[in-house]
C-alpha positions as a Python dict, from the first residue, in 0.01 Angstrom:
ca = {
    (1, 'M'): (0, 0, 0),
    (2, 'E'): (315, 104, -180),
    (3, 'H'): (247, -26, -531),
    (4, 'V'): (-91, -72, -701),
    (5, 'V'): (-102, -243, -1041),
    (6, 'V'): (-402, -199, -1269),
    (7, 'V'): (-432, -466, -1538),
    (8, 'G'): (-643, -331, -1824),
    (9, 'A'): (-617, 18, -1971),
    (10, 'G'): (-976, 65, -2080),
    (11, 'L'): (-1214, 311, -1920),
    (12, 'A'): (-1256, 99, -1604),
    (13, 'G'): (-882, 76, -1549),
    (14, 'L'): (-826, 444, -1617),
    (15, 'R'): (-1107, 558, -1388),
    (16, 'T'): (-974, 335, -1110),
    (17, 'V'): (-633, 499, -1139),
    (18, 'E'): (-797, 841, -1117),
    (19, 'A'): (-1010, 734, -820),
    (20, 'L'): (-707, 599, -631),
    (21, 'R'): (-530, 932, -662),
    (22, 'A'): (-847, 1125, -575),
    (23, 'R'): (-883, 917, -259),
    (24, 'G'): (-529, 996, -150),
    (25, 'H'): (-320, 702, -266),
    (26, 'A'): (31, 848, -288),
    (27, 'G'): (222, 531, -372),
    (28, 'R'): (335, 391, -701),
    (29, 'L'): (73, 326, -969),
    (30, 'T'): (126, 110, -1277),
    (31, 'L'): (-131, 77, -1555),
    (32, 'I'): (-80, -191, -1819),
    (33, 'G'): (-287, -252, -2132),
    (34, 'R'): (-246, -493, -2421),
    (35, 'E'): (-340, -230, -2680),
    (36, 'R'): (-84, 28, -2785),
    (37, 'H'): (-336, 310, -2767),
    (38, 'R'): (-388, 530, -2468),
    (39, 'P'): (-724, 477, -2290),
    (40, 'Y'): (-1037, 549, -2492),
    (41, 'D'): (-1416, 513, -2474),
    (42, 'R'): (-1570, 217, -2657),
    (43, 'P'): (-1931, 333, -2724),
    (44, 'P'): (-1826, 582, -2996),
    (45, 'L'): (-1656, 302, -3190),
    (46, 'S'): (-1987, 170, -3324),
    (47, 'K'): (-2128, 519, -3362),
    (48, 'A'): (-1911, 823, -3442),
    (49, 'V'): (-1590, 638, -3534),
    (50, 'L'): (-1754, 374, -3754),
    (51, 'S'): (-1961, 638, -3933),
    (52, 'G'): (-1657, 856, -3997),
    (53, 'K'): (-1769, 1145, -3776),
    (54, 'A'): (-1466, 1093, -3551),
    (55, 'D'): (-1132, 917, -3580),
    (56, 'T'): (-1067, 854, -3211),
    (57, 'S'): (-1244, 845, -2877),
    (58, 'Y'): (-951, 901, -2645),
    (59, 'V'): (-1033, 992, -2286),
    (60, 'E'): (-888, 1326, -2185),
    (61, 'T'): (-661, 1260, -1890),
    (62, 'D'): (-299, 1331, -1800),
    (63, 'L'): (-147, 1008, -1675),
    (64, 'A'): (193, 1171, -1626),
    (65, 'A'): (41, 1439, -1404),
    (66, 'L'): (-127, 1164, -1201),
    (67, 'G'): (209, 997, -1151),
    (68, 'V'): (102, 682, -1333),
    (69, 'E'): (348, 453, -1505),
    (70, 'F'): (157, 361, -1820),
    (71, 'R'): (274, 54, -2011),
    (72, 'P'): (82, 12, -2338),
    (73, 'G'): (125, -305, -2541),
    (74, 'V'): (182, -516, -2229),
    (75, 'E'): (-41, -817, -2162),
    (76, 'A'): (-96, -1007, -1838),
    (77, 'K'): (-18, -1377, -1873),
    (78, 'S'): (-73, -1523, -1526),
    (79, 'L'): (-122, -1432, -1161),
    (80, 'R'): (2, -1555, -829),
    (81, 'E'): (-38, -1377, -498),
    (82, 'G'): (169, -1060, -510),
    (83, 'V'): (292, -1100, -868),
    (84, 'V'): (150, -1049, -1217),
    (85, 'E'): (341, -1225, -1492),
    (86, 'T'): (331, -1011, -1808),
    (87, 'T'): (469, -1026, -2160),
    (88, 'E'): (749, -803, -2032),
    (89, 'G'): (829, -996, -1716),
    (90, 'E'): (708, -1008, -1356),
    (91, 'L'): (534, -715, -1191),
    (92, 'A'): (508, -724, -812),
    (93, 'Y'): (214, -552, -643),
    (94, 'D'): (71, -469, -303),
    (95, 'G'): (-275, -404, -448),
    (96, 'L'): (-416, -526, -778),
    (97, 'V'): (-705, -411, -995),
    (98, 'I'): (-832, -658, -1256),
    (99, 'A'): (-993, -462, -1539),
    (100, 'T'): (-920, -678, -1842),
    (101, 'G'): (-1264, -638, -1999),
    (102, 'A'): (-1407, -886, -2246),
    (103, 'D'): (-1321, -1038, -2583),
    (104, 'P'): (-1556, -1085, -2881),
    (105, 'I'): (-1682, -1433, -2961),
    (106, 'R'): (-1585, -1546, -3310),
    (107, 'L'): (-1750, -1794, -3541),
    (108, 'P'): (-1587, -2106, -3689),
    (109, 'G'): (-1445, -2094, -4039),
    (110, 'D'): (-1133, -1990, -4225),
    (111, 'G'): (-1282, -1685, -4393),
    (112, 'P'): (-1203, -1332, -4273),
    (113, 'Q'): (-1442, -1196, -4011),
    (114, 'H'): (-1445, -858, -3844),
    (115, 'V'): (-1539, -779, -3485),
    (116, 'L'): (-1592, -439, -3328),
    (117, 'R'): (-1421, -411, -2993),
    (118, 'T'): (-1113, -193, -3038),
    (119, 'L'): (-1026, 133, -3207),
    (120, 'D'): (-824, -59, -3464),
    (121, 'D'): (-1127, -282, -3530),
    (122, 'A'): (-1340, 25, -3597),
    (123, 'H'): (-1092, 174, -3845),
    (124, 'E'): (-1046, -158, -4024),
    (125, 'L'): (-1419, -209, -4059),
    (126, 'R'): (-1489, 152, -4158),
    (127, 'A'): (-1260, 112, -4457),
    (128, 'M'): (-1483, -173, -4577),
    (129, 'L'): (-1808, 24, -4559),
    (130, 'V'): (-1822, 174, -4906),
    (131, 'P'): (-2120, 221, -5139),
    (132, 'G'): (-2223, -105, -5302),
    (133, 'A'): (-2023, -329, -5070),
    (134, 'R'): (-2204, -641, -4952),
    (135, 'V'): (-2187, -664, -4573),
    (136, 'A'): (-2307, -961, -4370),
    (137, 'V'): (-2368, -887, -4003),
    (138, 'I'): (-2399, -1192, -3779),
    (139, 'G'): (-2616, -1112, -3479),
    (140, 'A'): (-2899, -862, -3438),
    (141, 'G'): (-2809, -755, -3087),
    (142, 'W'): (-2691, -410, -2982),
    (143, 'I'): (-2362, -414, -3172),
    (144, 'G'): (-2505, -592, -3476),
    (145, 'A'): (-2783, -336, -3508),
    (146, 'E'): (-2542, -44, -3477),
    (147, 'V'): (-2305, -191, -3736),
    (148, 'A'): (-2597, -255, -3972),
    (149, 'T'): (-2706, 106, -3921),
    (150, 'A'): (-2363, 241, -4014),
    (151, 'A'): (-2328, 6, -4313),
    (152, 'R'): (-2669, 99, -4451),
    (153, 'R'): (-2596, 470, -4415),
    (154, 'A'): (-2269, 416, -4603),
    (155, 'G'): (-2464, 273, -4898),
    (156, 'C'): (-2378, -92, -4841),
    (157, 'E'): (-2602, -387, -4924),
    (158, 'V'): (-2662, -530, -4578),
    (159, 'T'): (-2771, -876, -4468),
    (160, 'V'): (-2827, -941, -4097),
    (161, 'V'): (-2833, -1305, -3983),
    (162, 'E'): (-2985, -1374, -3641),
    (163, 'A'): (-3031, -1715, -3476),
    (164, 'A'): (-3322, -1599, -3260),
    (165, 'E'): (-3679, -1524, -3365),
    (166, 'T'): (-3635, -1147, -3340),
    (167, 'P'): (-3364, -884, -3307),
    (168, 'L'): (-3250, -813, -2949),
    (169, 'A'): (-3406, -1139, -2829),
    (170, 'T'): (-3113, -1232, -2606),
    (171, 'A'): (-3086, -882, -2461),
    (172, 'V'): (-3451, -796, -2388),
    (173, 'G'): (-3668, -1083, -2517),
    (174, 'T'): (-3856, -1163, -2834),
    (175, 'E'): (-4165, -960, -2748),
    (176, 'I'): (-3975, -633, -2746),
    (177, 'G'): (-3744, -750, -3022),
    (178, 'A'): (-4045, -798, -3251),
    (179, 'R'): (-4120, -427, -3215),
    (180, 'T'): (-3782, -344, -3369),
    (181, 'E'): (-3812, -559, -3683),
    (182, 'R'): (-3974, -272, -3873),
    (183, 'W'): (-3654, -72, -3827),
    (184, 'Y'): (-3464, -300, -4065),
    (185, 'D'): (-3613, -138, -4376),
    (186, 'G'): (-3385, -190, -4674),
    (187, 'I'): (-3191, -464, -4497),
    (188, 'D'): (-3213, -837, -4567),
    (189, 'L'): (-3299, -954, -4214),
    (190, 'R'): (-3283, -1332, -4175),
    (191, 'L'): (-3427, -1445, -3843),
    (192, 'S'): (-3416, -1795, -3692),
    (193, 'T'): (-3111, -1856, -3909),
    (194, 'M'): (-2785, -2003, -3786),
    (195, 'V'): (-2435, -1973, -3931),
    (196, 'E'): (-2231, -2284, -3995),
    (197, 'S'): (-1904, -2111, -4083),
    (198, 'V'): (-1742, -1799, -4221),
    (199, 'E'): (-1575, -1872, -4554),
    (200, 'E'): (-1397, -1681, -4824),
    (201, 'G'): (-1654, -1459, -4988),
    (202, 'G'): (-1927, -1489, -4729),
    (203, 'V'): (-2115, -1699, -4478),
    (204, 'R'): (-2227, -2062, -4496),
    (205, 'L'): (-2565, -2116, -4326),
    (206, 'V'): (-2678, -2420, -4130),
    (207, 'G'): (-2900, -2636, -4349),
    (208, 'G'): (-2761, -2495, -4671),
    (209, 'G'): (-2745, -2154, -4826),
    (210, 'F'): (-2466, -1903, -4864),
    (211, 'V'): (-2466, -1528, -4803),
    (212, 'E'): (-2216, -1357, -5028),
    (213, 'A'): (-2031, -1071, -4863),
    (214, 'H'): (-1726, -851, -4910),
    (215, 'A'): (-1716, -809, -4532),
    (216, 'V'): (-1847, -1033, -4254),
    (217, 'V'): (-1898, -873, -3914),
    (218, 'T'): (-1950, -1099, -3615),
    (219, 'G'): (-2151, -944, -3331),
    (220, 'I'): (-2275, -1238, -3124),
    (221, 'G'): (-2146, -1132, -2785),
    (222, 'V'): (-1832, -1130, -2574),
    (223, 'R'): (-1665, -1338, -2305),
    (224, 'P'): (-1486, -1196, -2000),
    (225, 'A'): (-1113, -1179, -2066),
    (226, 'V'): (-1000, -1398, -1777),
    (227, 'E'): (-808, -1678, -1949),
    (228, 'W'): (-486, -1544, -1798),
    (229, 'L'): (-632, -1620, -1453),
    (230, 'A'): (-705, -1987, -1524),
    (231, 'D'): (-429, -2112, -1294),
    (232, 'A'): (-461, -1841, -1032),
    (233, 'D'): (-604, -1899, -685),
    (234, 'I'): (-904, -1676, -752),
    (235, 'D'): (-1274, -1753, -794),
    (236, 'L'): (-1395, -1738, -1153),
    (237, 'H'): (-1752, -1782, -1273),
    (238, 'N'): (-1873, -1584, -1573),
    (239, 'G'): (-1587, -1348, -1500),
    (240, 'V'): (-1399, -1264, -1182),
    (241, 'V'): (-1625, -1328, -885),
    (242, 'A'): (-1648, -1019, -663),
    (243, 'D'): (-1861, -914, -367),
    (244, 'E'): (-2064, -594, -336),
    (245, 'H'): (-1741, -408, -254),
    (246, 'L'): (-1582, -542, -578),
    (247, 'R'): (-1340, -742, -364),
    (248, 'T'): (-1228, -1078, -508),
    (249, 'S'): (-1137, -1399, -328),
    (250, 'L'): (-766, -1310, -346),
    (251, 'P'): (-643, -1069, -76),
    (252, 'G'): (-562, -720, -198),
    (253, 'V'): (-731, -774, -534),
    (254, 'V'): (-1044, -605, -674),
    (255, 'A'): (-1218, -648, -1009),
    (256, 'V'): (-1401, -387, -1212),
    (257, 'G'): (-1566, -340, -1552),
    (258, 'D'): (-1673, -601, -1807),
    (259, 'C'): (-1478, -885, -1643),
    (260, 'A'): (-1624, -840, -1292),
    (261, 'A'): (-1917, -1056, -1178),
    (262, 'W'): (-2025, -866, -868),
    (263, 'W'): (-2293, -929, -610),
    (264, 'S'): (-2589, -690, -621),
    (265, 'R'): (-2766, -624, -294),
    (266, 'R'): (-3051, -461, -483),
    (267, 'W'): (-3125, -757, -710),
    (268, 'R'): (-3001, -1035, -480),
    (269, 'T'): (-2801, -1192, -760),
    (270, 'R'): (-2463, -1173, -926),
    (271, 'L'): (-2436, -937, -1223),
    (272, 'R'): (-2181, -881, -1495),
    (273, 'V'): (-2273, -572, -1694),
    (274, 'E'): (-2083, -503, -2016),
    (275, 'H'): (-2162, -136, -2053),
    (276, 'W'): (-1996, 204, -2030),
    (277, 'D'): (-2187, 317, -1721),
    (278, 'T'): (-2038, 35, -1515),
    (279, 'A'): (-1684, 110, -1635),
    (280, 'L'): (-1739, 476, -1547),
    (281, 'N'): (-1886, 443, -1197),
    (282, 'A'): (-1768, 116, -1043),
    (283, 'P'): (-1400, 221, -1021),
    (284, 'D'): (-1461, 461, -734),
    (285, 'V'): (-1591, 171, -522),
    (286, 'A'): (-1303, -52, -633),
    (287, 'A'): (-1051, 214, -534),
    (288, 'A'): (-1216, 272, -197),
    (289, 'T'): (-1218, -100, -123),
    (290, 'L'): (-855, -140, -218),
    (291, 'L'): (-762, 144, 19),
    (292, 'G'): (-951, -15, 309),
    (293, 'E'): (-1255, 211, 299),
    (294, 'E'): (-1617, 97, 320),
    (295, 'A'): (-1803, 134, -11),
    (296, 'V'): (-2073, -64, -187),
    (297, 'Y'): (-2141, -89, -559),
    (298, 'D'): (-2514, -137, -613),
    (299, 'P'): (-2630, 63, -915),
    (300, 'V'): (-2933, 47, -1138),
    (301, 'P'): (-2758, -77, -1456),
    (302, 'Y'): (-2791, 157, -1754),
    (303, 'F'): (-2697, 155, -2121),
    (304, 'W'): (-2802, 300, -2454),
    (305, 'S'): (-2788, 223, -2824),
    (306, 'E'): (-2833, 435, -3136),
    (307, 'Q'): (-2979, 230, -3422),
    (308, 'F'): (-3178, 303, -3738),
    (309, 'G'): (-3249, 661, -3630),
    (310, 'H'): (-3373, 562, -3283),
    (311, 'M'): (-3226, 626, -2939),
    (312, 'V'): (-3278, 314, -2729),
    (313, 'Q'): (-3210, 347, -2356),
    (314, 'Y'): (-3239, 87, -2083),
    (315, 'A'): (-3216, 92, -1704),
    (316, 'G'): (-3271, -180, -1446),
    (317, 'H'): (-3262, -558, -1440),
    (318, 'H'): (-3562, -697, -1629),
    (319, 'P'): (-3523, -1061, -1514),
    (320, 'A'): (-3650, -935, -1177),
    (321, 'G'): (-3980, -834, -1341),
    (322, 'E'): (-4283, -1060, -1375),
    (323, 'R'): (-4486, -875, -1639),
    (324, 'L'): (-4432, -629, -1919),
    (325, 'V'): (-4640, -325, -2011),
    (326, 'Y'): (-4601, -68, -2288),
    (327, 'R'): (-4631, 308, -2315),
    (328, 'G'): (-4699, 408, -2675),
    (329, 'E'): (-4735, 221, -3002),
    (330, 'P'): (-4445, 59, -3194),
    (331, 'E'): (-4495, 292, -3492),
    (332, 'G'): (-4387, 593, -3284),
    (333, 'K'): (-4206, 673, -2963),
    (334, 'W'): (-4260, 411, -2695),
    (335, 'S'): (-4135, 256, -2375),
    (336, 'A'): (-4152, -87, -2216),
    (337, 'V'): (-4171, -129, -1840),
    (338, 'W'): (-4107, -451, -1648),
    (339, 'L'): (-4303, -472, -1323),
    (340, 'T'): (-4254, -693, -1019),
    (341, 'A'): (-4538, -875, -843),
    (342, 'G'): (-4559, -582, -604),
    (343, 'D'): (-4591, -325, -886),
    (344, 'T'): (-4244, -181, -842),
    (345, 'V'): (-4041, -116, -1157),
    (346, 'A'): (-3769, -370, -1235),
    (347, 'A'): (-3655, -214, -1562),
    (348, 'V'): (-3750, 32, -1832),
    (349, 'L'): (-3656, 43, -2199),
    (350, 'A'): (-3726, 374, -2373),
    (351, 'V'): (-3731, 428, -2749),
    (352, 'D'): (-3700, 799, -2828),
    (353, 'R'): (-3853, 879, -2487),
    (354, 'P'): (-3552, 994, -2280),
    (355, 'R'): (-3773, 1137, -2005),
    (356, 'D'): (-3918, 791, -1939),
    (357, 'L'): (-3566, 658, -1896),
    (358, 'V'): (-3455, 930, -1654),
    (359, 'Q'): (-3770, 913, -1443),
    (360, 'G'): (-3788, 534, -1458),
    (361, 'R'): (-3432, 498, -1335),
    (362, 'R'): (-3506, 719, -1037),
    (363, 'I'): (-3820, 520, -957),
    (364, 'I'): (-3620, 196, -965),
    (365, 'E'): (-3352, 342, -738),
    (366, 'A'): (-3614, 453, -487),
    (367, 'G'): (-3812, 127, -505),
    (368, 'H'): (-4144, 308, -549),
    (369, 'R'): (-4467, 131, -639),
    (370, 'V'): (-4655, 260, -942),
    (371, 'D'): (-5018, 289, -1051),
    (372, 'T'): (-5029, 45, -1343),
    (373, 'E'): (-5345, 195, -1494),
    (374, 'R'): (-5180, 534, -1527),
    (375, 'L'): (-4851, 377, -1632),
    (376, 'V'): (-4982, 254, -1969),
    (377, 'D'): (-5092, 605, -2070),
    (378, 'P'): (-4795, 759, -2258),
    (379, 'Q'): (-4935, 1107, -2190),
    (380, 'V'): (-4882, 1059, -1815),
    (381, 'S'): (-4524, 1106, -1696),
    (382, 'L'): (-4371, 813, -1514),
    (383, 'R'): (-4309, 1017, -1202),
    (384, 'D'): (-4683, 1091, -1186),
    (385, 'C'): (-4750, 715, -1175),
    (386, 'V'): (-4577, 675, -838),
    (387, 'V'): (-4811, 581, -552),
}
């Protein structure tokens, strides 16, 4: 394999380049990315960068030392077997890594709306978060909650508009979401409320009503960035369809990161996980597969969020669970555990209980059964609930 092209210069693309070299690929490597920045981590954008504690989140790596031809500001436009058409012409490949990530969903309307996906987005939004500014955040999911946290700390007047009955309803369900409502102290939280359009000066609501705002931030989710593959001979369904080896339907092509919809042996379903842990760890499997080695990607998905003074951590795949139990009361530190019919753990969400997360993830990986009577006692460690 003389020339490997990696499309997408986020963390997933960068780590794949590093993994290819680590596994002995000595041929040509080209990394292209539509942003003009060098690769950086995205989680700090809604945390340290937005709050002003940091200006960048660049990943420390020496692409020149790795022998990588890095082309920032170059976007993939289409694909046919053996060739990527880019904004700077055709790029032939022997092996291809698709790591184009995901793009934020925007709301209708002619008014200005901010999203938080890139480093430039974070800097643009940070400049708007000044004391007394009215900020409307659309969506009370992970990103919406983190933006609302940063805006409130900056002294802004914050309104959060959420279509569902509770915060985090889409991510983890309304039952858990209801436990987080108390965190929105000092914020105008409007639940079961839909946005009609973003207009100059604020947000028009469905059924009437207008939320005045100096800045509107849309955080209602993302879509895999695969439009450039629409005419390619490659399977697409909620992203780039890949098997457990991260191999796509097109020979010599693998997919990794937010755009990859890969088959999980553990959960017996296809997953597309839009979180840092996947971008960090899947590339090693993608590189191995591309080089003809046998490797399987089958993790216990993991992510975290910092919001309103709480550390929220999650591991697993809760749709595989059949019932939900709690450890601790919502006023303090607590965890939620999803259990299967056989009393194995499908997922765990820990609020300010990092030990529950670490132990719960290991229990999920091992497939252990747990004693449910001991499980609900927050004084008993999760590992001591294994039977």
